[in-house]
N, C-alpha and C positions, 0 to 999 in steps of 0.2 A: 505493499499500500504505500507507495512512494509517487509523487511527494503526499504527506500524509492529509487526510483530508476529513480533518475533525468533522464536520458536517454530516459525513456519510457514518462517520463512529457512533454519533451521538444518535442517528436515526436508527441503526444498528441495535443500539443499547435500547432506546426504546422499545424495540420490536422484540427484544430477547429478556426483558427486565425480570420478569417471573423466573425463567430459568437460570438467570444470573444469579439474583437473589438466593435462590435455593442452594445452588453449586456454591457459592461463597459462604454461606451461611453452615453448609455441611464441612467445608474446609475448616474454617476456624473453630467450630466448636468441638472438633475432633481433637484438637491439642491441650496440653496440659499447662497451664499457663505459670502456676506454682513453680514448677520444676525448670522452665525454661528464664523465669527470672532470675531464679537463684543460681543459673549453669550457665555462663556467656558459651562454652564450648558445644555444651547440647542447644543451644540457640542457633550458632551456625549451622551445626549437623542437621537440625531441623527443617531449615530454611533452604538448604541443599536438597534434602530428600523431599521437601514437597516440590524444588524447582523440576527432578527429574519427571515426576508423574503430572505436574501443570507447569508447563513451560511459561506461563504468563505472570508467577509470582516475583516479585520484587523486593521487597521489605519486611521484615520483622522484628518487630519491639514492643516493649510493654510501658505504658505510663502509671501514674499513680490517681488518687483519687482528683488531684488538683490539675491535672494535664501535664505533669512534669514528666518527662521520659528518664526511665529508672534503669533501663538497660543500653547497650550499644546497639544499631541499626544492622542488625544481620541481614546482608545481601547476598542475592542470589548470583551464582557464578558469572552470569552476562552482563550485570552490571559494573560499569567501569567506576573505580572509585575517587578517579582523578577528577570525573566530572559531574560527581555528586556534590550539592550545593546544600544539603539539610543539615541541620545543624547537629544532630546526634544527641548523645547520653546528656542529661540534667537541661535539657531543652525545655523550654515552655511551649506546651502544644495546647495550651487552653483554648486559644481562639481559632483551632482547626474544626472544621466542620464536622469531622469522623467523631472528635471528641465531644463535643456540643450536642451532638446527634445521640450518641450514645450515652450520654450522662441524662438527658431527657426521656431515652427510652428504656422502659423497665422491663424488657426480655435481655434475655442473657446475649444474643447476638445483635449486632446492629450492620446492614450494608448500607455505605453512602452510594451517593449521585456522583457520575464523574465531575473530576476537577483536573486541574491542570497541577501535577506533581513538581515540588519543589525540588526533587531529587533527581528527578531523570526529565523535568519539562516536559512532559507527556500526559496525554490524559490518562487518569488511572481513576482506581474504585478502590476504598478501602472497607475492609469486614474487622469489624470490634468484637471481643468477646469480654465480657463485663465476668469477673472473678472476685474470690476473698483472698486476699494476701496471708502471708503468715502471719503477719502483725494485725490480722481480723480487721483489715481495712479496704475498701474497693479499688478494685486494682482494672487496668484494660490490656488485653493484647491487640495488637495492631497488625493486619497484614494490607501491605498495598499490592494491588495488583495491576498489571498495564493493561488498557482497556483493548488496544487493539491486537494485543495477541491473544487477548482472552475471546474475542470474535472471531481469529483464525481459529483458533482451537474447539469452538463451539461449530462452526463450518465444516471442521474436518481441511483446512486449505494450507496446512503447512505445506507439504510437497508442491503443490501449484505454486505457493507465494514463491517458493527457491527458484524455481524456475521461469517465473514470470519476467524477470528481467531480460533474459534469452529470448522469449517471445516476444518482449516487447523492442529491442533490438533489431530483431527481424522484419518487424512491423515498421521500424522506424526506416531502414533500407530501403523496403517494400515503397514506403511512402515517397520517400525522397527521389527514389529512380523515376516514380509516377510523374511526380512534380518537374523532374529534370527532363522526360520525355516531354511533358506539356511544353515546357519553355520552349524545346527545340521547335516542336509545331507550329507554334506561337512565332518563332524568329522566322521560320520559313514561309509562313502565310503573310506576316509583314512584309518578308523581301519580295512575296509575289504583287504583293497589293503595290509597294513601291516600285516594281518594273512596270506595272499596269498603267500607275499614273507619270511615271518617268519618259515611258515610252508612248504614251497616248493610244495605247492600246484600247481598241472597240470590239472586246470579243467577252460576250458573257460568260463562255464557257472558262476562259482562262481567269476571269473574276473569280466565279463560283469555286474553281480551284482553290482560289485563296481563302473564300469562305470556310470551305471545307477543312482546310487546316485549323483556322484558327477556332470552330465550334469543336473540333476533335482535342482541340488543346485544352480549350474550355471544360471540356465533359471529363479527360485525363486527369487535368489538374483538380476538379470537383473530387473524382476518386482517390485520387492520392491525400487531399485535404481532408477526406472524409477519414480514411484511414490513420492519418496521424493525429486526428482529435479524438478519433474514438477509440484507439488501441494503446497510444504513447503519451498523450499531453492529458487525458483525462483519466478520471479512477472509473473503472466500470465494474458493476457488482453481477457478477454472473448468476448468483444465487436469486435474483429479481428480475423477474420475466420484463419489467419496466425498460431495462437498460438494454436486453436483447430485442424488444421491440424497437427501440428508438435507432440502434445500429441498424437494424434491416430496413426500415424506414427510409434512412438517410441512403444507405448503397442503392437500395433500390429506386428511390428518387433520381440519384444521379445517372443511373443506367436508363431510366425511362425518357430522362431530359434528353440523352446523348443519342438515341434510337429515334426519338421524334424530331429533332433537328436535321439528322440524317436522313431521314424519310421525306422530308420536307425538300432538304436541298437535292436527291434523287426526281423528286417530282417537278421543281423547276428547271431540273436539267433534260429531263423527257418534254418541257414544254418547249425547248429550245432546239429540238430536233433529235433529242435520244430517247427515242421511243420505246428502247430496249431496257431503259430504268425505270417503265412505268411500272411492271408487275413488281419489281423489287422494293421499290419505293412503298406501294400501297400492301404487301406483306409486311414489310419493318413496321409500316402504320399499324395496323393491325397487332403485329406483336406489342407495340408498345401502349396499345389502349388496353390488351389482355392483362400486361403487368401490372398496370394503373387499377384495373379492376380487382385483380389478384391481391395487388398491397391493400386496396381499401376494405376486402373483404378481410384480410388478416389483421387491419388495425382493429376493425369491427368486434372481431370473435375476440381478441385478446383484449379490449377495451377493459380497465381495469374498475370502472365504475359500475 
């Protein structure tokens, strides 16, 4: 998911919120806060063990009843300590959303809404377990989770996400090649147009030759632009039918426009003496209309309303 699309993550969070809350609640309530509070080595071992099963785990630490951190922040193996900016042990976290929500909540566990983590500067969610310390006071065990990796985990997308940059690079090459081809067609179309004007050529067929190059260049450029926008620059959620619906409609629209333009040009050629082009023009126009009708039926059947 690069570059990160926070709006996408927040939409997915709203979609999966009940499942996310149950999963994080089960993870945090399965831990034994008293042992973790008293043993720093056990705290680090626990977060490493959790990370192996749940690769979206980031940090684990304990707070006292006043929101002061009473243990170190045990980080998952993938967290770069040099880039962490959270304060750590003996820091005051009483103003953090996960603490204030846990204090007000009488339940054992609390799961927060997404927020920007001070430790990783990414969207995160915290799960908090209320417990009684050895001094018979209230304590809070806090686990931070990376929201992006959590969504990937729920979708089972880890392998696809790893190979996505390769697919993205291939699409980038294809899109760039199409744009280059379109540029060459526009160059030769402009060259032909310049020749017609410069030499005062009064031949409609010659002019239409230039128009064909320009319209082909326009159609191919639009196709290349669509590939770059849909597959390279924009994030596309393959699990949402609306994303595929948008891509198909854009591709088909580009093809319908290209076929329609070419059929009209063939009709104009037939009017200027090339009768052998008329049948091809009519067939191409019927093909364009058929694709347009098919696209309309597809959009109607996949309407989300």
